[in-house]
C-alpha positions in Angstrom: -73.2 139.4 89.5 -70.9 138.1 91.9 -69.9 139.0 95.4 -67.9 137.8 98.3 -69.2 135.3 100.8 -68.6 132.8 103.6 -70.1 129.8 105.1 -69.8 127.1 107.7 -71.0 123.5 107.0 -70.3 119.8 106.7 -69.0 117.9 103.7 -71.7 115.7 102.2 -69.1 113.5 100.3 -65.4 112.6 99.9 -63.6 115.1 97.8 -62.9 114.2 94.0 -59.9 116.0 92.4 -60.1 116.2 88.8 -57.1 116.9 86.3 -57.2 118.8 83.3 -55.1 118.7 80.2 -53.9 122.1 80.9 -52.1 120.8 84.1 -54.6 122.7 86.6 -56.7 120.4 88.9 -60.1 121.3 90.5 -62.4 120.0 93.5 -65.9 120.5 93.9 -67.0 120.0 97.4 -70.4 119.4 98.4 -71.3 121.3 101.8 -74.2 121.1 103.8 -75.2 124.2 105.6 -77.8 123.7 108.6 -80.4 126.4 108.8 -82.0 128.4 111.7 -85.5 126.2 111.5 -84.5 123.0 112.9 -87.0 121.3 111.0 -85.9 122.8 107.6 -83.7 120.7 105.2 -80.1 121.6 104.9 -79.1 124.1 102.2 -76.4 122.7 99.6 -73.6 124.5 98.4 -70.7 123.7 96.1 -67.3 124.9 97.0 -64.8 124.9 94.1 -60.9 124.9 94.8 -58.4 124.9 92.3 -54.9 123.6 92.0 -52.7 123.6 95.3 -56.0 124.3 97.4 -57.6 121.3 95.5 -54.5 119.1 96.3 -55.0 120.2 99.9 -58.7 119.3 99.8 -58.2 115.8 98.5 -55.6 115.1 101.1 -56.9 116.4 104.2 -60.7 116.8 103.9 -63.5 114.0 104.4 -67.2 113.5 104.5 -68.4 114.9 107.6 -65.9 117.4 108.3 -67.1 120.8 109.6 -65.5 123.5 107.4 -65.3 127.4 107.3 -65.1 128.5 103.7 -64.6 131.9 102.0 -64.9 132.9 98.3 -66.8 134.4 95.6 -70.5 133.2 95.5 -72.0 132.5 91.9 -74.9 130.6 90.8 -75.0 128.1 88.1 -77.6 126.7 85.9 -77.9 122.9 85.0 -80.2 120.5 83.8 -81.6 117.7 85.9 -81.9 114.2 84.9 -85.5 114.3 84.3 -84.9 117.5 81.8 -85.8 120.3 84.4 -83.6 123.4 84.8 -81.8 123.8 88.2 -79.8 126.4 89.9 -77.0 125.8 92.3 -75.0 128.2 94.5 -71.4 127.9 94.1 -68.5 129.6 96.1 -65.6 129.9 93.6 -61.9 130.4 94.5 -62.6 129.3 98.0 -60.3 129.4 101.1 -61.1 126.8 103.4 -60.2 126.0 107.0 -61.0 122.9 109.1 -63.1 123.6 112.0 -63.7 119.9 113.0 -62.7 116.8 111.6 -64.9 113.9 111.2 -62.0 111.4 111.1 -60.4 110.5 114.6 -56.5 111.6 114.3 -54.3 108.7 114.9 -51.7 108.6 118.0 -48.3 109.3 117.7 -46.4 106.6 116.4 -43.4 105.0 118.3 -40.3 103.1 117.1 -38.3 100.4 118.8 -34.9 102.1 119.5 -32.0 99.7 118.4 -28.5 101.5 118.3 -26.8 100.6 115.1 -23.2 102.0 116.4 -23.5 102.5 120.6 -21.2 105.2 121.9 -19.6 104.4 125.1 -21.1 107.3 126.7 -24.8 106.0 126.0 -26.4 104.2 128.6 -27.0 100.9 127.9 -30.6 100.1 126.0 -32.7 97.2 126.8 -34.7 95.3 124.2 -38.2 96.0 123.6 -38.1 99.7 124.9 -40.4 102.0 123.0 -38.9 105.7 122.2 -40.4 108.4 120.3 -37.9 109.7 117.7 -36.8 113.3 118.3 -33.7 115.1 116.8 -32.1 117.7 119.7 -29.3 119.3 118.5 -26.4 119.8 121.1 -26.0 123.1 122.9 -23.2 124.2 120.5 -25.0 123.8 117.3 -27.5 126.1 118.0 -27.1 128.7 115.4 -27.6 132.0 117.4 
């Protein structure tokens, strides 16, 4: 029996994408959920994402990120290395949002502005001036 559920937790490892012969792809995220009892160990849940969502996870999620995920909750059986049977909770077809990134954001990149064909109306630019590139349309070019 499957039902809908949601969770908030931290990624325990980097996402690894798997590609199939059918052209589909899948990511299995390992998410640690803190329990209310601070002495209790974390509860681990697998979050499965497919296709475009899997590519998103591969590109933007990193170990340590705090995420919020919603999806269908299922239970899977598996055999441990020592031969014992085990069970795990899996959140399938999950929609994931990043709450807090463990990776620091890089500052905006600046480029050195060197005009290739300066217009006579432009002020002269001194060597070594750093300018963030922006494209601002002329007032007459606004389409509304």
